[in-house]
Residue, then its C-alpha position, 0 to 999 in steps of 0.5 A: a274766635a276769642l281765646w280767653e276773656r277776663s272780667m276785670m270787675e269780677a276777678y280783680g274788683r275793677l272800679t268804673f268811671p265816667n267815659g270808660r276812662t282806661g289806658a289801652p293794653t300793652i304787649v311786652g313779650d308774652l305778657v299783656i299789661v292792663h291798667g286800672i283802679t281796683a279794690g279787693w281784699g288783703s294787700l290789694g284791698p285799698a282802691r289803688d291804680r294798679f297794673y296787671g300782667l297777664d299771659k297773652r295766650s291764656g289770660e293767666l295772671r302773672w303779677v300785680s303791681t301797685p305803684g302809687v297811693g290813693p288815686q284822685d282820678s282814673s287814668f287812661s295813660t297807656p304804658i310805653v315800653g323802654n329800658h332802664d339800666g338794662r331792665v325791660v320796663f314800662y312807663a305810665g301816668t297814674g290816677c294818683g298823679h305819678v309817673v312810674c317806671i315798672d319792671a315788665r317781667d315781674g311788676t317791680v316798681i323801680w321808681r315813681m315821681r309825683i308831678s300832679r295833684g290829680g291824675v296823669n292821663a297822657t302817655p309819656v314819651l321817651n327820648n335819649g334816656r329821658v321820660i317826658a310827661i304832661h298833665g293838666k291838673e294842679n301842680l304840687d309846688d304852686s296853684t297853677s294847673g298843667r305842666m310838661v316835665a322831662i325826667d332823667a331817672r337813670g341809676a334810680a333803683p328800688g330799695p327795701a322800703g319800695p321804689a325810688e321816690l324822685g323829686q324835682s332834682a330829677e327834672v331836666w326841664r319843665n314848661n307851663l304847657g298842660h293838657f288833661t287828655s292829649s299825649p305828646a308826639l315825638g319828632p326828631e328834634a322837637l316834641y309836639q303837643m296840643t294845648p287846652t286852647g286848641e293850639l299845636a305847640a312845638v317843644s325843644l327836646a333839649d331844654g323844653a322851650i316852646l319853639w312855636r304855636h299854631k292855632l288849629g281849633s277854637e277849643q280844646l282838642h284831645a288828639 
């Protein structure tokens, strides 16, 4: 039997998009964290990509976090839980093109880094203190589309004006792989990523170099 339910549209003004695009819920301690673009009233009035921390036993709202700016897309990036300077946090992509780090206890946005002009749909992975993310939209610094980046944000902390805004100096490495839907998978020495042309690519965790490519299909694969 269901313990509780909440209508995200009725309670929080959740907006709908084609294909029901949304990230999966994530459990952190006694919270379930859900992700979506909402528009409501007051400080939550403007349409933004938001995260909601709900009590997993009762559904009671504990906090709302608004980490980004006006979204270009919805995002089905699923939060991934980690640790940032002793704090339990989660990392995710947003519909406004950011990778964000949010305190899982209270929704405080610790840092954000914009990597794309469109939404970041893939779920990032964590490796030795780095956050590795990929997107398939237009890059910020040129007219090409798609990029994978490794971010080192250790020591970043929010200030009086809001979250730390990371720039290119936080990049450890980058490569030209890009994908709108497929999330990377982490292995012991390499990262594995699908490409829009149906290839599986292996990426060096040390420097982002593409170690090999293997053709799996004739078109884009989303897994």
